[in-house]
N, C-alpha and C positions, 0 to 999 in steps of 0.2 A: 554593564550587563550583570556582573557579579553582585553589585549592590542591589540591583533590581531583584535578583533571585533571593538574596538574603531578606530583603524587605517583605516580599511575599510570604516567605516562611514565617517570619516573626509575627506578621499580622494574623496569619491563619492560626497560629498556635496560642496567641495571647489575647485574641479579641474577646470582648465580653461574652459570657456564657449565660444562656437563659436558664430557667429553673428546671427544665426537663433534662433527664439524663437517661442513659442506656447502658446496660451491661450485657455483653454477649459472651457466652462460653460455648466452645465447640470441641469436639474430638473426632478424629477420623482414624480408621484402621484399614490397612491394606494387607491382605494375606495372599501369598502364592506358595507354590510347592518349594520355593527356594528359601524365602525368609519372610519375616513379619515385621511390619513397620507400624508403630503406634505413636501418635503425636497428640498432645493435649495443649491447648492454648487458651488464653483469656485476653479479651480486649475490652477496655472501658473507654467510652466516648461520652462527652457531654455536649449538649447543644442540639440543634436540628441539622440533619444532613442525611447521607446515605452511605451504606457500606457494601462493598462488593469484594468477596474473597475467592480466589481461584487457585487451584493446585492441579497439576497434571503429572501423573506418574507414567513411567514406561517400563516395559519388561522385555528384555532380550534374553535368549538362552544363557543362563548363568549370570545374568546381570539385572539388577533392579535399582531404579533411581528415580529422582524427581527431575522431570524434563523442564518444567517451569512453574513458577508460583508468583502470585501477585495479590496485593491488598489495595483496594481502591476505597477511598472514603472522602466525603465532602463535609466540610465544617465552615459555617458562616459564609457560604458562597464560594469558598476556595476548594478546588478539587486537588486531591493528593493521590499519588500512586507509588507504592513501593513494590518493586518487581525484581525477580531473579530469573534469568534465562529468557526474558521477553525482548522482542525488538524495541528499539527506541521509538518514541512517537515521532511521526513525520511532521516537521515544521511546515508551516504554510508558505506559499509563494512558488512562482515559476522557477526560481533559482534556490530551491530548498537544499540546505547543506547538512541537515540532521534528520535521521530516521532510518528504520529498518534494522536488519541483522548486520552489524558492522564488524563482528569478530567471531572467530570459530569457538572461542572459549565462553563459558558462562560468565555473566556479569550482573552485578547488583546495581539497580538504578532507582532513582527517586525523581518523580515528576510533580510539579506543582503548577496549577493554572488558576488564573483569576481574571475577572472582568469588572470594569467600573465605567459606566457610560460608554463613550466611543472608544475607550482604551481597553485592551486586553493584553495579558502577558503570560508567557510560558517559560518555565525554567526546568532544566534537566541536568542531572548529575549521574554519571556512570562510572562505577569502579569495576574494571574488568580484568581478565587474566592476561590481556594483551596490551591495552592502553586505557587511560581514563579520559573522560569527556566532561567538560563543563560548558553548558550552552544556555542561552536565553534569547527570547524573541519578544519584541514589543510591537503591537499592532494598533493602528489608529484608523477607524472607519467613520467617516462623516460624508455622506453623499454630497458631491460625486467623487470624493477623494478616498483613497486608501493608501496607507503607508506602512511598510514593514521594515523593522530594524532587527537584524540577527547578528549575534556574536557567538563564537565558538572557540574554545581552547581545547586542543587535543594534546595529550602527553606523548605523542609519537616523537621520537628523537630525530630531529634533523640536525645538520652540522652545528652542534653547540647551542641549539635553541628549541623551544617548544613551538608548536604551530598555532598561530592565531588566524582566525578567518572572520571576515565581516561581510555582510550583504546589506545593501540598501535597495529597496524595491518600492516603486510607486505605481499607482494606477488612477486614472480619472476618466470620466465620460463626457463627451461633447456631442449631444444629439444622438445620432445613430452610431457614433464612433466611440470605441473604448481604446485608450492608449495606455500602454504598459511598458515600463522600463526597469532594468535591474543592473546593478553593478556589484560584482563580488571582488574582494581583494584578500590576498594572503601575504601580509607584509613580512619582512625579514631581510636577510642578506641578499636573497634573490626573489624579489616580489613577483607575484603572478596575479593575473586578473581574468575576470570573466565578465562579458558584456552581453546584454540581451535587450532587444526592443521588439515590440509587437503592436500592430494595428488591427483592430477587429471591427468590421463594419457589419451591421445587421439591419437590413431593409425588409420591406414587405415581400419583395420578389428575389432577393439575392443576399448572400452572406459571403464575406471575404475576410480571410484571416492570413495576414502577411507578417512574417517575423524574420529577424536577422540576429545572428549570434556570432560571437568571436571569443572563443574560449582558449586560453593558453594551455599548452600541453602539460605543464607542471602545476596546474590548478587542481590539486588532488583534494578529495573530501573524505577523510577516513571515517567521519561520523555519519556518513550517508552510504547506505548499502548500494545504491545505484543512482548516479548523477544523471538525470534525464537529458540534460543538454549535451552530454558527452564531453570529451577533452580533446584538445588539439584540433578543433573543428571551427571553421568559419564559413558563413554563407547564408543562403535564404531558404525559407520554407513557405509553402503556399497551400492554402486550403480554401476552396470556393464552391459554392452551390448556387445555381441560378434556376429559378422556376420558369417553365415555359407553359403558361396557361395553368389551369387548376389540376392537371393530371400528370404532367411530365416535368422532369428536372435533369440537370447536367451537373456533375461533380468533377472537379479537378483537384487532385492532391499530389503533393510531391515535395522534394527537396533537392537543392543543388549546393553541395558542400565541398570544401577543400580541406584535406588533412595536412599534417605537419610536413610531409614530403612534397606538398604541392600537387598531389594527385586529386583530380576532380572525381567526386562521387555523387551520382545523382540517381534518383528513382522517382518515376511519375506514374500516375494512374488516372485514366479518364473513364468515367462511368456515366451512363445514361440510365434514367429510371422512369418507370411508369406506375402511377398509382391507380388501382382499380378497386374502389371501395375501401375495404380494410386490408387489401393485399397490395404489396409493393414489389415490383419486378425490377431487378437491376442487372445490367449487362455492361461490361467494360473491358478495357485492355490496359496492361501495364508494361513498362520497360525500364531498364536501368543501364548503368555505365558498363556492365559486364556483357552487354549485348544480349541479355536475357529478355524474353517476352513471355507474357502470360495473358490468359483470358479470365475474367471474373464474372461469375454468375451468382445471383442472389434472389431469394424470395422470402419475404417477411409477411407474416400474418398475425392475427391476434393470439393464436395458440402455437405458433411455430416460427422457426427461423432457419433458413437453409443458405449456406454459402459454399461455393465451389470455385477453386482456383486451378486452372489447367495450364501448366507450362509445357515446354518441349519434352522434358524428361521427369517432370514432377507434378503430381496431383495432390491437392489438399482439399479437405472437405470438413464442414461442420454442420451439425444438425441439433436443433433444440426443439423439443416437442412437448407440449403440455397436454398429456392424455386426459387428465381429469384435474379439477382444481387442487387435488391432493398429490398427484403424481406427475413429475416432470422427468423426462429422459433427455440426456445430452450425449451426443456421439461425435467423434472426430477421427480422421485418419490422415496419414501423410505418407505417400509412397517414397519420398526421399528418406524418411526414417524407417520405412517398412513397419509402421506402427499404427495401431488402432486402439481406441478407448471407448468404453460405454459406461455411462454413469446414470444412476437412478436415484431420485430423491422423493421420499414418501412421507407426508404428514398425516399420521393416523388421527391426530386431533391437535388441539392447540398446545398440548404439553408433551407429545411423544413424536419423535422424528426418526426416520431410518434413512440411511444413505449406503449405497453399494456402488462399487467400482471394479471393473475388470479391464485390463489393458494388456496388449501383447506386442512385442517387438520381434519381428521375424529374423532380422540380421544377427541379433544376439540370442535368439531362441529363449527369450525371457518372458514369463507370464507373471503379472503382478495383480494383486487384488486388494481390496480395502472394504471394510464394513464398519458402520458406526450406528449406535443406538443412543439417543438423547432423550432423557426424561426429566420433566420439571414438575416438582411438587412444592407448591408454595414458594418460599424464598430459596429453595435448594434445587440446583440443576446438576445432574450426574450424566456423564457421557462416557460410554465404553466404545473403544475402537480397536481394530486389529488389521494389520497389513501396512501398506505404504500409501499415504495420501500424497498425490502429486500436485496439489494446489491448482488443479484444473489445467495443467500443462502437459502436453504430449512429448515435449522435447527435453524434459528434465526429470530428475529424481529416479532414474533407472538404476543407480548404484546404491540407493538407500535400502537398508534391510527392513524386513517386516518386523513390527513391534506391537506389543499389546499396551494400550494406553488407557488410563483412567483419569478423567477430568472431573473435578468437583468445583462448583461455583455456588457461592452463597451470597445473596443480595438482600439487603434489608434497608428500608427507608424509614425515617422517623421525624 
């Protein structure tokens, strides 16, 4: 994997260059009542490709800094990214072991991507304040086959050794069936493994998705912010939809897993639906191993979506409404969190966008807000924001302070 990464880098830097060339100069100035920051840079590139430069500042009372910065450019068909403070790119695959915010400190990363025929490759290097990461992924796609090979080296100190991780993942199609399997391994003095298999059937009147997992409890993935398959879990998952005539359908989704202590954990949901023109009505019921039960209601239309979950002691709701082609409103509430949020997105034109957010949590007596203005002029995009952006989640980011942010993006193709 290391050789593959170095090969991509050498090819991209020393490939033949055509006669065209480009010189870009930029400078940016940020002023506040606290201090002034002035930076001037120059970049010279030769050949055909594209450039994308992004910097985001933040301001807290008495503190001014750079939240993240990145430089993206493409040369000779090879994509490059140099970034500071950005999440790692998510590697492909059901058993992805690289991607996301993996450490609290800021880190400098370099990503390179290339493609040639059915083959594609990605390499990532991260130098961070907590640990370093070297990772590469090779992908082969030739219908009906797909193969993924992933290798990752983390400089997290285990008993006298570095952590190596490898994943082999394959997929193929047989008629209406798609078969997928993955095997992950972390060798060393105490090897750990992750196993996954999935069968996906898609017919004219039915869809069935059945999967099995067996993940060791010590199969840790430091280079992945969230391992979707979980750890210390084994068992089955099911997702199925059956159409009953042209207007009705039934869905069954759920999982039956066992944890490290042998405790069975299951959750199931049975939903029936009725399609009436462009509207779809959904009603169902759910239950789990904690003897909790709830009722699910849903209504989906071309300009709106409503979902309501009613439990014995908890109500959850979500609403999305497209008032006009330019204005969309989203709202959600959760009585278990005693919280509610309302978000609005407005596109004044193709180059100017506004976003506003207000949310309140009663048990903490906390009110949060967020506002942003994005303007694009030619190759330059500037975004101003103030407050706390919750990433669309009602259950998180309540402890994050409000901040003033300035984001500058420059994109140029030649």
